[in-house]
ZAMARGU-4260 file (C-alpha; in steps of 0.2 Angstrom, whole numbers, plus 5000, padded with zeros to 4 digits):
<rodrens>
0) 5000/5000/5000 | 5007/5017/4995 | 5009/5031/5007 | 4997/5042/4996 | 4983/5029/4998
5) 4986/5026/5016 | 4984/5044/5021 | 4969/5047/5009 | 4979/5060/4999 | 4975/5074/4997
10) 4959/5074/5008 | 4967/5069/5025 | 4982/5081/5025 | 4972/5095/5019 | 4959/5092/5032
15) 4972/5091/5046 | 4980/5107/5039 | 4963/5116/5039 | 4960/5110/5057 | 4977/5117/5063
20) 4974/5134/5055 | 4957/5135/5062 | 4963/5130/5079 | 4977/5144/5078 | 4964/5157/5073
25) 4956/5156/5091 | 4971/5162/5101 | 4976/5174/5088 | 4959/5182/5088 | 4960/5182/5107
30) 4976/5191/5107 | 4969/5204/5095 | 4954/5207/5106 | 4965/5209/5121 | 4974/5223/5111
35) 4957/5232/5110 | 4951/5227/5093 | 4932/5228/5092 | 4924/5211/5091 | 4912/5216/5077
40) 4926/5223/5067 | 4936/5207/5070 | 4922/5196/5065 | 4920/5205/5049 | 4938/5204/5044
45) 4939/5186/5049 | 4926/5181/5035 | 4931/5195/5023 | 4949/5187/5023 | 4941/5170/5020
50) 4930/5177/5006 | 4945/5186/4997 | 4956/5170/4998 | 4942/5159/4991 | 4939/5172/4977
55) 4957/5171/4972 | 4956/5151/4972 | 4940/5152/4962 | 4948/5163/4949 | 4963/5151/4947
60) 4951/5136/4946 | 4936/5142/4936 | 4943/5137/4919 | 4945/5119/4924 | 4931/5117/4937
65) 4917/5105/4934 | 4906/5112/4948 | 4888/5116/4944 | 4884/5134/4944 | 4872/5143/4956
70) 4854/5144/4949 | 4840/5156/4954 | 4833/5143/4967 | 4850/5143/4976 | 4851/5161/4981
75) 4839/5161/4995 | 4849/5146/5003 | 4865/5155/5000 | 4859/5171/5009 | 4853/5160/5024
80) 4870/5151/5024 | 4879/5168/5024 | 4868/5174/5038 | 4870/5159/5049 | 4888/5154/5045
85) 4896/5170/5039 | 4888/5183/5050 | 4880/5176/5066 | 4894/5162/5069 | 4909/5173/5068
90) 4901/5187/5078 | 4895/5176/5092 | 4913/5168/5093 | 4922/5185/5094 | 4909/5191/5107
95) 4912/5175/5117 | 4931/5177/5116 | 4930/5193/5125 | 4926/5185/5141 | 4933/5167/5138
100) 4950/5160/5138 | 4957/5155/5121 | 4960/5137/5127 | 4943/5135/5133 | 4935/5143/5118
105) 4946/5131/5106 | 4939/5116/5115 | 4921/5123/5115 | 4922/5124/5096 | 4920/5105/5096
110) 4901/5109/5099 | 4900/5113/5080 | 4901/5095/5076 | 4888/5091/5089 | 4876/5104/5082
115) 4879/5098/5064 | 4875/5080/5069 | 4860/5085/5080 | 4852/5095/5067 | 4855/5082/5054
120) 4848/5068/5065 | 4833/5078/5071 | 4828/5087/5054 | 4835/5076/5040 | 4834/5059/5050
125) 4852/5054/5047 | 4857/5039/5055 | 4866/5040/5072 | 4873/5024/5079 | 4879/5021/5097
130) 4897/5026/5094 | 4892/5043/5087 | 4880/5046/5101 | 4893/5042/5114 | 4905/5054/5106
135) 4892/5067/5106 | 4888/5065/5124 | 4907/5066/5128 | 4908/5083/5118 | 4892/5089/5127
140) 4899/5085/5144 | 4916/5092/5141 | 4908/5109/5135 | 4897/5109/5150 | 4912/5108/5162
145) 4921/5121/5152 | 4907/5133/5152 | 4902/5131/5171 | 4909/5145/5181 | 4909/5135/5198
150) 4898/5148/5206 | 4880/5152/5208 | 4880/5162/5192 | 4880/5146/5182 | 4886/5146/5164
155) 4897/5160/5158 | 4889/5171/5145 | 4905/5170/5134 | 4904/5151/5134 | 4885/5152/5129
160) 4890/5164/5115 | 4903/5152/5108 | 4890/5138/5109 | 4878/5149/5099 | 4892/5151/5086
165) 4893/5133/5085 | 4875/5131/5083 | 4875/5144/5069 | 4889/5134/5060 | 4879/5118/5062
170) 4864/5126/5054 | 4876/5132/5040 | 4883/5115/5037 | 4865/5107/5036 | 4858/5121/5025
175) 4871/5118/5011 | 4861/5103/5007 | 4844/5111/5004 | 4836/5094/5000 | 4818/5092/5003
180) 4816/5109/5011 | 4808/5125/5006 | 4815/5143/5010 | 4805/5159/5010 | 4813/5176/5012
185) 4804/5192/5016 | 4813/5209/5017 | 4806/5227/5020 | 4792/5233/5031 | 4780/5219/5037
190) 4769/5214/5051 | 4773/5198/5061 | 4763/5185/5070 | 4775/5172/5077 | 4770/5156/5086
195) 4757/5160/5100 | 4759/5179/5097 | 4762/5181/5115 | 4779/5189/5112 | 4779/5195/5093
200) 4762/5200/5085 | 4754/5213/5074 | 4741/5215/5087 | 4726/5219/5076 | 4711/5230/5081
205) 4721/5243/5090 | 4725/5261/5087 | 4741/5256/5078 | 4747/5239/5074 | 4765/5233/5078
210) 4776/5235/5062 | 4793/5229/5059 | 4807/5233/5046 | 4820/5220/5042 | 4822/5202/5036
215) 4812/5186/5039 | 4817/5168/5034 | 4805/5154/5034 | 4811/5136/5032 | 4800/5121/5030
220) 4810/5105/5031 | 4805/5086/5030 | 4796/5077/5045 | 4786/5093/5050 | 4800/5104/5055
225) 4798/5123/5053 | 4810/5137/5057 | 4807/5156/5057 | 4821/5168/5059 | 4820/5187/5060
230) 4831/5202/5061 | 4820/5218/5063 | 4819/5236/5068 | 4802/5238/5076 | 4793/5254/5070
235) 4790/5268/5083 | 4773/5275/5080 | 4773/5294/5080 | 4768/5306/5087 | 4771/5297/5104
240) 4772/5312/5115 | 4756/5319/5125 | 4756/5336/5117 | 4759/5329/5099 | 4744/5317/5101
245) 4733/5330/5108 | 4737/5342/5094 | 4734/5327/5081 | 4751/5331/5073 | 4755/5320/5058
250) 4772/5313/5059 | 4781/5299/5049 | 4784/5283/5059 | 4802/5279/5062 | 4814/5264/5064
255) 4832/5264/5069 | 4846/5253/5076 | 4841/5261/5093 | 4828/5247/5094 | 4832/5230/5087
260) 4822/5214/5089 | 4830/5197/5082 | 4828/5179/5085 | 4817/5165/5080 | 4807/5149/5082
265) 4809/5131/5078 | 4794/5119/5079 | 4790/5101/5075 | 4773/5094/5071 | 4767/5079/5080
270) 4782/5079/5091 | 4772/5072/5106 | 4757/5062/5099 | 4747/5074/5089 | 4754/5089/5098
275) 4766/5102/5091 | 4782/5107/5100 | 4790/5124/5098 | 4806/5132/5105 | 4808/5151/5104
280) 4822/5164/5107 | 4821/5183/5105 | 4833/5197/5109 | 4827/5215/5111 | 4841/5228/5111
285) 4836/5246/5115 | 4846/5262/5118 | 4844/5280/5120 | 4841/5291/5105 | 4841/5310/5103
290) 4826/5316/5113 | 4820/5299/5117 | 4827/5292/5134 | 4824/5274/5137 | 4827/5261/5150
295) 4841/5253/5138 | 4833/5236/5138 | 4844/5222/5133 | 4833/5207/5136 | 4835/5188/5131
300) 4818/5179/5131 | 4818/5160/5128 | 4806/5146/5131 | 4795/5133/5123 | 4777/5128/5119
305) 4767/5112/5117 | 4750/5113/5109 | 4737/5100/5104 | 4724/5109/5093 | 4706/5108/5097
310) 4696/5093/5088 | 4678/5088/5090 | 4675/5076/5104 | 4693/5077/5110 | 4703/5085/5124
315) 4716/5098/5119 | 4729/5108/5128 | 4743/5121/5127 | 4757/5125/5139 | 4769/5139/5135
320) 4783/5145/5147 | 4797/5159/5145 | 4811/5164/5155 | 4819/5182/5153 | 4836/5188/5157
325) 4847/5202/5153 | 4849/5220/5159 | 4838/5236/5161 | 4841/5253/5168 | 4831/5257/5184
330) 4824/5273/5175 | 4826/5282/5158 | 4838/5294/5167 | 4856/5294/5159 | 4864/5290/5176
335) 4851/5277/5181 | 4859/5261/5188 | 4859/5245/5178 | 4849/5230/5185 | 4850/5212/5180
340) 4834/5204/5175 | 4826/5187/5180 | 4808/5186/5175 | 4796/5172/5169 | 4779/5169/5161
345) 4768/5153/5160 | 4752/5150/5151 | 4742/5133/5152 | 4725/5128/5147 | 4715/5112/5144
350) 4699/5111/5134 | 4686/5100/5127 | 4677/5102/5111 | 4659/5095/5110 | 4652/5088/5094
355) 4638/5097/5086 | 4634/5111/5074 | 4639/5125/5086 | 4656/5117/5089 | 4656/5123/5108
360) 4673/5122/5117 | 4675/5123/5136 | 4692/5126/5144 | 4701/5131/5160 | 4716/5141/5159
365) 4730/5149/5170 | 4742/5163/5167 | 4756/5169/5178 | 4769/5183/5173 | 4781/5188/5187
370) 4782/5205/5195 | 4797/5214/5203 | 4801/5211/5221 | 4813/5221/5233 | 4831/5216/5231
375) 4839/5204/5219 | 4836/5204/5200 | 4823/5215/5191 | 4808/5202/5190 | 4795/5211/5180
380) 4791/5201/5164 | 4792/5211/5148 | 4780/5204/5135 | 4790/5213/5121 | 4778/5215/5106
385) 4765/5202/5111 | 4747/5203/5107 | 4735/5212/5120 | 4719/5203/5116 | 4715/5184/5116
390) 4721/5178/5133 | 4718/5193/5145 | 4706/5205/5135 | 4693/5204/5121 | 4701/5219/5111
395) 4718/5226/5108 | 4712/5244/5113 | 4709/5238/5131 | 4726/5238/5139 | 4723/5238/5157
400) 4728/5219/5159 | 4744/5213/5151 | 4757/5199/5154 | 4766/5206/5168 | 4764/5205/5187
405) 4748/5195/5186 | 4742/5178/5192 | 4725/5172/5185 | 4716/5156/5183 | 4700/5157/5171
410) 4686/5148/5163 | 4681/5151/5145 | 4667/5145/5133 | 4667/5148/5115 | 4657/5142/5100
415) 4657/5144/5081 | 4638/5142/5076 | 4642/5145/5057 | 4656/5150/5046 | 4651/5168/5048
420) 4648/5169/5067 | 4659/5165/5082 | 4659/5171/5100 | 4667/5168/5117 | 4664/5173/5135
425) 4676/5170/5150 | 4678/5174/5168 | 4694/5176/5178 | 4699/5181/5196 | 4716/5191/5196
430) 4730/5192/5209 | 4747/5201/5209 | 4762/5190/5207 | 4772/5203/5217 | 4761/5213/5229
435) 4774/5228/5230 | 4775/5230/5211 | 4762/5239/5200 | 4748/5227/5195 | 4749/5222/5177
440) 4750/5237/5165 | 4738/5248/5176 | 4752/5258/5185 | 4742/5255/5201 | 4755/5251/5215
445) 4757/5250/5234 | 4775/5250/5238 | 4772/5244/5256 | 4762/5229/5250 | 4748/5233/5263
450) 4734/5234/5250 | 4735/5215/5248 | 4737/5206/5232 | 4719/5202/5225 | 4715/5214/5210
455) 4697/5208/5206 | 4686/5198/5195 | 4685/5201/5176 | 4671/5195/5164 | 4674/5197/5146
460) 4665/5193/5130 | 4666/5195/5111 | 4655/5191/5096 | 4661/5192/5078 | 4650/5191/5062
465) 4656/5191/5043 | 4644/5204/5035 | 4653/5200/5019 | 4661/5183/5020 | 4680/5185/5020
470) 4679/5203/5016 | 4670/5213/5030 | 4668/5208/5048 | 4658/5216/5062 | 4665/5214/5080
475) 4657/5218/5097 | 4668/5217/5113 | 4663/5220/5131 | 4671/5218/5148 | 4667/5221/5166
480) 4680/5222/5180 | 4674/5221/5198 | 4689/5229/5208 | 4696/5219/5222 | 4705/5226/5238
485) 4721/5231/5229 | 4713/5241/5215 | 4702/5249/5228 | 4714/5253/5242 | 4731/5256/5233
490) 4737/5274/5236 | 4735/5279/5217 | 4720/5268/5213 | 4707/5277/5203 | 4690/5280/5211
495) 4676/5268/5209 | 4673/5249/5211 | 4669/5245/5193 | 4678/5246/5176 | 4666/5244/5161
500) 4672/5243/5143 | 4663/5241/5127 | 4668/5243/5109 | 4663/5238/5091 | 4673/5239/5075
505) 4672/5234/5056 | 4687/5226/5049 | 4689/5226/5030 | 4700/5213/5021 | 4707/5216/5004
</rodrens>
């Protein structure tokens, strides 16, 4: 056997050389970061150099290459590969290296193989035998040991960022196949309704819907897998100052990099029996702009959902939970102290749909969103751009009850007597999750906690009817809130024992 065949020339030597050069890039990048080079700039230069080098090779090889050219259907996949492997991956690596030793980072990069294999197994059903599984578990255990800080603070953010880079490269490696999958790219101004819509929604039937400017990628893969990725600049509706609204001034909405929302969702149909499983992650970045002081929110919200859709004569259920971390300023003042965030939200409901022409459904539900308590981390859950209606209110215009500092069970009955008519009615008692924080989005607060934690009883209902099928729909909403002790006795509670709300609207669809 010749030496050339024994070493699988030229693949094996080239592969070893590639690994050595890639391994050397980590300590070199760490050294440059230590000299004060911006991680964003270094991430850009890292792949700019790669692109220039490969462009030079391509020029030398193009006369003899037999590779198939890119066709129109490849450009969407190419854009996503560039976004995951050429933008997100190197940027997360450089950000992680700023707080992680180069030796640990180099070992953590082994997670790329684990991410590639995991996605290939879960999405594309590639075979994983016992040997590969044991190797993957060893890599995961080693990464966990390297990332663990040995204190109550858990895993280091730098190590988490490097793991995120490996995940991005794992997505890159699998996207290059493109087989059996469909990719849809959207760019420009858009509305978004993602997942349950509790974090990102258009929130129709409101003074203004939530709008976003940016990029969206939707991937439908075999076996019922779906992925949605976004990078957007949420639009700020203007005017937003009290005097401007009273004067009915006309101003163009604005968006800028002072407010950024990015992240995505991955879902799998029939993951648990007939139920769909979904994982979500979103990052909200906010900073002050001229004339617009903010609380400089930097929030990472992640969680999951399991839902079995309603079916006649069957039980259905939905469970969704989120944890939120990051930092926020104590107030919009420039000198305000920064606070770490630790907040959570959970929704659960179980229902039964009866057979019959009206399709009635009866369900019990529970919602809890954390509030802020004295000491420790800031605990008030931020629902980002989630819908106002559906769970806690019949209409988006009613904004007293939102997913923050609230704990509420409920019971709901709904029906669809015909294709043109549907209605629901619900009842819920409400408590504060933290009795020294303001209740939900009402701004009513008792810092002493002496007003108790019971907010009141709420009854709500809605009826909708298509006047012109699929084109023009009428909606009537009503709500009655009987104030509990807290909403009556808190120092800044509005007078009265009842809140009554009613509205109607016509929605035209084009």
